[in-house]
N, C-alpha and C positions, 0 to 999 in steps of 0.2 A: 499515512497517519497524520501528515501535516494538515490535511483537510479537516480533521476532527478537532485539532487543538488550536487552530488559528482564530476562531471566532466563537462567540457564545452559542450560536445556533448554526449548524452546517448549511442550512438552506437560506439564511439571511444574506450572506455575502458571497458573491461569485469570485473564485480565485482568478488571478490574472492569466491571460493567455500564455504568458511565458511559463508560469508554474504548471499549467495544464500540459503544455507541450513537453517540458522537461520531464514531468512525471510519466507521460506516455512513452517517451523515448527511453527512459530508464527501465520501464516494465518490458518493453519490446526487446531491448538489448540484453537484459538479464535472462530472458528466455532464449533469444536467438543465438547469442554468442556460444554457449556450450553446445548447442545443436550443430551449428556450423563448424565449430572446432572439433567435433567428434570425428569428423572425416580426416583431420590432420593427424598423422601418425605420432608426432612428437608430444602431443598434449594428453593423450589417453583419456579424453572425456568420453562419457557414456550418455546416450540419450535416455532420459528418464521416462518411465512409463506414464501414461496419461493419468492414471489414478493419483499420481503425485501432485499434479496440477489441480485436481479436484480437491484434494486435502488442503493444498495451499490456499485456494480460494476460500474454503470453509474456515480455515484458521484466521485469515485476514478479516473475514466478516465477523467472526467471534471477537477478535481483538478490537475491531471498530465499535462493536456494541458495548463491550466492556469499557472502552475509552469514553464513549458517550455517557454511560451511566456514571462513571467516576467524575466526569466533568459536571454533570448535572448535580451530583451530591456536593461538589465543591462550590458551585454557584449558589445552591440553596444555603450553604453554611456561611459563605463570605459575601453573598449578594452580588458579586461581580466576578468576571473572568479576569485572568491575569492581565 
């Protein structure tokens, strides 16, 4: 969501390579760690069904659209972004 709130328009400014890399690593590790640790007996993690990830992607898209709409309303009202 940092990509939505950092600029007026999400397409005008490209985020830094560091931000992109750290975002990608966070996403991958958030998904991979529970899967990898599900095989370790002490953690009791369970591999989630694939439908969970589809719902998660859908909710992230909906959240992004709502964030963009609210940001647009704010910009129309106050003429500038934070």
